[in-house]
DRENLODREN-31052 format. One record per residue (C-alpha): chain; residue number from 1; x, y, z. Coordinates in Angstrom, 2 decimals, m for minus. Layout:
BEGIN
{node A NUM {X Y Z}}
...
END
This chain:
BEGIN
{node A 1 {m1.67 m17.57 6.87}}
{node A 2 {m2.39 m15.07 3.98}}
{node A 3 {m2.20 m11.39 4.75}}
{node A 4 {m2.93 m8.08 3.18}}
{node A 5 {m1.16 m5.19 4.10}}
{node A 6 {m3.02 m1.96 2.79}}
{node A 7 {0.29 0.69 2.93}}
{node A 8 {m1.52 4.51 2.53}}
{node A 9 {1.69 7.06 3.24}}
{node A 10 {5.47 6.65 3.17}}
{node A 11 {5.73 6.28 7.05}}
{node A 12 {3.33 3.23 6.74}}
{node A 13 {5.36 1.85 3.46}}
{node A 14 {8.78 1.90 6.34}}
{node A 15 {6.68 0.15 9.03}}
{node A 16 {4.47 m2.19 7.30}}
{node A 17 {7.15 m2.83 4.62}}
{node A 18 {9.30 m4.11 6.66}}
{node A 19 {6.36 m6.37 9.20}}
{node A 20 {5.58 m7.65 5.64}}
{node A 21 {9.00 m8.95 4.61}}
{node A 22 {9.56 m10.20 7.94}}
{node A 23 {6.34 m11.95 7.77}}
{node A 24 {7.27 m13.61 3.92}}
{node A 25 {10.06 m14.98 6.04}}
{node A 26 {8.43 m16.83 8.32}}
{node A 27 {6.63 m18.18 5.62}}
{node A 28 {3.20 m16.28 5.15}}
{node A 29 {2.10 m15.31 2.15}}
{node A 30 {1.81 m11.49 2.44}}
{node A 31 {m0.26 m8.85 m0.41}}
{node A 32 {0.58 m5.57 m0.18}}
{node A 33 {m2.12 m2.77 m1.75}}
{node A 34 {m1.46 0.59 m2.00}}
{node A 35 {m2.63 4.11 m3.75}}
{node A 36 {m1.08 5.77 m6.70}}
{node A 37 {0.60 8.24 m4.37}}
{node A 38 {4.29 9.18 m6.07}}
{node A 39 {5.73 9.17 m2.86}}
{node A 40 {4.56 5.91 m1.29}}
{node A 41 {5.14 4.05 m4.11}}
{node A 42 {8.83 5.38 m4.60}}
{node A 43 {9.61 4.17 m0.84}}
{node A 44 {8.24 1.02 m1.28}}
{node A 45 {10.33 0.54 m4.40}}
{node A 46 {13.35 2.11 m2.79}}
{node A 47 {13.07 m1.03 m0.27}}
{node A 48 {12.44 m3.59 m2.98}}
{node A 49 {8.63 m3.90 m1.92}}
{node A 50 {6.16 m4.53 m4.64}}
{node A 51 {2.89 m3.05 m3.76}}
{node A 52 {m0.74 m3.73 m6.12}}
{node A 53 {m2.51 m0.34 m6.94}}
{node A 54 {m5.81 m0.03 m6.10}}
{node A 55 {m6.95 3.27 m6.08}}
{node A 56 {m5.87 6.97 m6.67}}
{node A 57 {m5.07 9.28 m4.37}}
{node A 58 {m7.24 12.45 m4.22}}
{node A 59 {m6.62 16.30 m1.97}}
{node A 60 {m10.05 17.11 m2.09}}
{node A 61 {m13.06 15.85 m0.32}}
{node A 62 {m15.13 15.69 m3.75}}
{node A 63 {m12.10 13.53 m4.84}}
{node A 64 {m11.98 11.03 m2.33}}
{node A 65 {m15.89 10.72 m2.54}}
{node A 66 {m15.61 9.83 m6.46}}
{node A 67 {m12.65 7.21 m5.24}}
{node A 68 {m14.97 5.47 m3.02}}
{node A 69 {m17.56 5.04 m5.06}}
{node A 70 {m15.59 4.30 m8.16}}
{node A 71 {m13.87 1.34 m5.77}}
{node A 72 {m17.32 m0.37 m4.52}}
END
């Protein structure tokens, strides 16, 4: 089975990272994605996991809207 895991926060990096690793060990094809958020990327790397960056992180509502429009 092909599975995409969208990891948004450092907590999700811990939980979903382990879950995705177990899915891989069970023979599934796992595709991890994240945003360009330093802490989340650092947590993934600390746990030896790779994820493709598909967007950026913004703290403002305007920035979030701009990023949402850019991704479409």
